[in-house]
N, C-alpha and C positions, 0 to 999 in steps of 0.2 A: 552463409548464415543461411538455414533452412527458412522454409515459409510453410505456413498451413492456412488453407481455405474453409472457413466455417461453413455451414449449412446456409447462412443469409448472405454469404459473399464477402465478408471481412477476409483480408488477407494480412495473416498474423505473421511478424517475424520473431524469430526465437533461437535460442542457443541451448544445446546440451552440451556438458562438461563435468570433467571429474572424474574420480575414480570412487567407485562404492565400499570395497572393501568391509563388507558386513554391516555397516552403518546406514542409516536412515536416509533417502534420498531428501534433497531440501528443493523447495519450489518457492522462487522469489517473486513478488508481485508488487510491483512499483505504485507510487502515487500518480498526483494530480499533474497532467501534463507532464511527467515524467518518461523514463525510458529505462531500457533493461540493463544500461550501462551505470545506472546509479547504485547496482550491486556489485559494483565491480571489486571492491575491496573486500568483500565478503566471499565472493568467488577466489580471489587470490589466497584466501584465508583456507577455506574449506574443501578446495577442489581436490587435495590430496587423499582425501579422507571420506568424501562424499559424493556421490552423483549429483547434478545440478541442473535445474531448469529454471529458466527465466526467460521472459517475452517482453514484446512491447505490447499492451493492451490494445484494443481496436480504437482507431482514431487517433492514437499517440506513438510516438517515435516514430518507427518507420512501417508502422501497422496501418493499414486502410479500416475505413468504416464505410457500410452501406447507409450511413445516416441513423440508423436505430441500434438497439441493443444496448444503450448506454445505462444499464441497470446492474444492480448487484448479481441478479442471478444469471444475467447473460454473460458476464465476464466470466462468473463462476463456471458456466457451460464451456465456455471458450477454453478455459484453464485445464477443466476436466477432459476435454476433448485432447488438447494438446498432451497432457500426462497418460492417458491410454496410448496413445499414437506412440510415444517413446518409451512405456513400460513402467511409467512410475505411480509405485503403489506404496501404503503405508508411508507416507512422507511427511515430512515437517512444512507447512506452509508457513512464509513469511511475508507479512504485508506493510507497507509503509504506508502514513499518512491518508490521503485518498482513495489508496487501495485497500483500505482496512474494511469498506463493506464488501468488496469482491471477496477479499479472504474469508472474512465471516460466512459468507452465504458458499463460498467452495467448500468450507471445513463443515458447514451444517448439512448441505444438500449432498455430498460426495464424502460420508464418513470410510468408506472402503479405501479412499485415496488418501486420507489426511490422519494420519496418527496422532499430530499435536499442532497447534497454533500458536504462532508469535506475532504479535501485533507491535509493530515500531512507529513510534509517536503518533498513534492515532486515537480515536475515540469511539465507543460505542454511544449509541443515541437512540431513543424511541421515535425518530421521526420528525422532520420541523415542517411548519406552514409557511412557506415563502410567499405566499399570496396574502396572508395576514400575519406577518412576524411579532410575534409578541414576546416570546422568549430568546434569550440572547443568543442561542445557537441559530436560530430562525432568521435573528436580525443579522447576524455575522454573514451567512450565506445569502440571504437577500441582498443585504448591499454590494457584496461582490459581484452579484448577478447585473444588479443597475450599473455599477461602475464600468464592468466589462463590456456593456452594449451602449455605453455613452460615446460622445464624439471621440473624448481622450481615453476612450479605454485600452489602446495598443501602451499607451505612455503609462498608466495605471497599471496594467498588468506585468509589465517589465519591472516597476517600482515593487510591487508585491511579491513578486516571487524571488527577488532580490533580499527581501526583508524577511524570507524563510532562514536565510544563513545567518549566523551568529557573526559577531566582529571580529574572530578571529581566523574566520574561513579564509583559505588563500583567494586573491582576487580573481585569477585564473579559472578556479573551480567554481566560483559565481557566474562571472561571465560567460563560461560554458553552459552552465545549466539554465541560465537565463536564456542564452540565444536559441538553444534547443526546445527550451519550452515554448518559444514565441512561434514556431513551427506550427504548433497545435492550433488547428482552425476554432476561429472564436464560438462557433455553434457547438464543437466538441468540448470546448473550456465551460460553456455555460451547463452542457447536459451533463458532463460529471460533476459540477457542483450540486447539480439536484440530486443528481446519485449519493453525493456524501451526506445530504440533508433527509434521506431516506431512513427507513426504521431498519437498523441493525441490531436493536435491543433483542427484539423477539427472536430471531434465530439464534444471536449469541446464548441467551436464556436456556435454549434446547439444544445446544452444543454439548457434548460429553467428554471431547476431548481435553488433556491438559492444555493450560494456555499461559503463556509468556507474555506480560506487558513491559515492553521496554520504552520509556517515556524522559524527554529532555526538558530542558527550561522552557522552551518555546511551547510545548504542550500544557505544561504546568501553568502558564501564564494565560494562554488563549482556551484551553478547556480544563479548568481545575479538576471536574469530576473524573477526568482520565487517568489521574494519578491519587485519586482518593481511594484507597484498598478497601474499604469498607464497600463503597460503591461498585468496586470493580467483583468483589466477592458475592454480590447480587446480581452481578450480569452473568459471570460465568461459573460453572459449578467446581471447576477446578482451575486457579489461578495464581499465579505470581507476579510480583513486581518488582522493576528493576529500574533504577534512576542514574541516568546517565548527567554528567556534568560538563560545562565548558563547550557547550554547541547550541545550535539554532535547531532548526526542525527538521536538517537533513543529517540525523544523528549518523546514520551509517558511511556517511562519506567523510563528515567532519571528524568525529572521534570513533573510527571505526575499531580500535584496538579496544573500546569499552565494549561496544555493540558484539564484536566478534567472541568476548570472553563470556557474555552474557549468554548469548546463543549456545556457544560449545558448553558451557554449566547447565543449562537446561535440557540440551540434547543427552548429555552425558548421563544425566539421572532418568530418564525415562525409561521405564519397565520392558 
């Protein structure tokens, strides 16, 4: 697997695969404490028809971090640098969960690289004050930071990450995902939570690309605004909403047939 070193010294692991065959390339962006393997079901489905780029974001998976750059803008710059290196332009950016702010920034900041955006079980928000958390989203993230840095933070993290999966998820799938996530350093876990609490509404509102939001039951329960179509229309200039069923937060792994069908339908209708 190739690596790419950023200007500030992060070493990013990434993979390029698939066949373009005249169809737009796909760029997959994983979520919080996740890795590029969480898109394996999508690669298997789309690799015969699309060229695909996926990477471990800085500090997660097998990628290193200099300790800084855990912002939507820097993640977007990392992805853009990789995309340019590998010749990915006019692509579909697809981001899951905590990768959503990076996906929005990537789409907003690099419109020459991103033709359309797909947000998978993620939410757009105006920014949350974690120092004085009065709103539900701010309290949600502030509690996560407090618990992660407490003496029992590791056991809390394991239980939390396992809870992201639905009851029907295969035990081995959950065990592997939790074990891999636990390799993420605590300081990166916390920095990436603060990233998720940053303002993604402002850049989302300025995006011009068509956007598909794929939401499952976990997102509907945790962030109801993420599945409110009227609110989504206020966030994005062009947006569609697809609702997955029978899944936890990792819809792309738990119900890949639904997610792949949603992506395929959306991409096939792009002008």
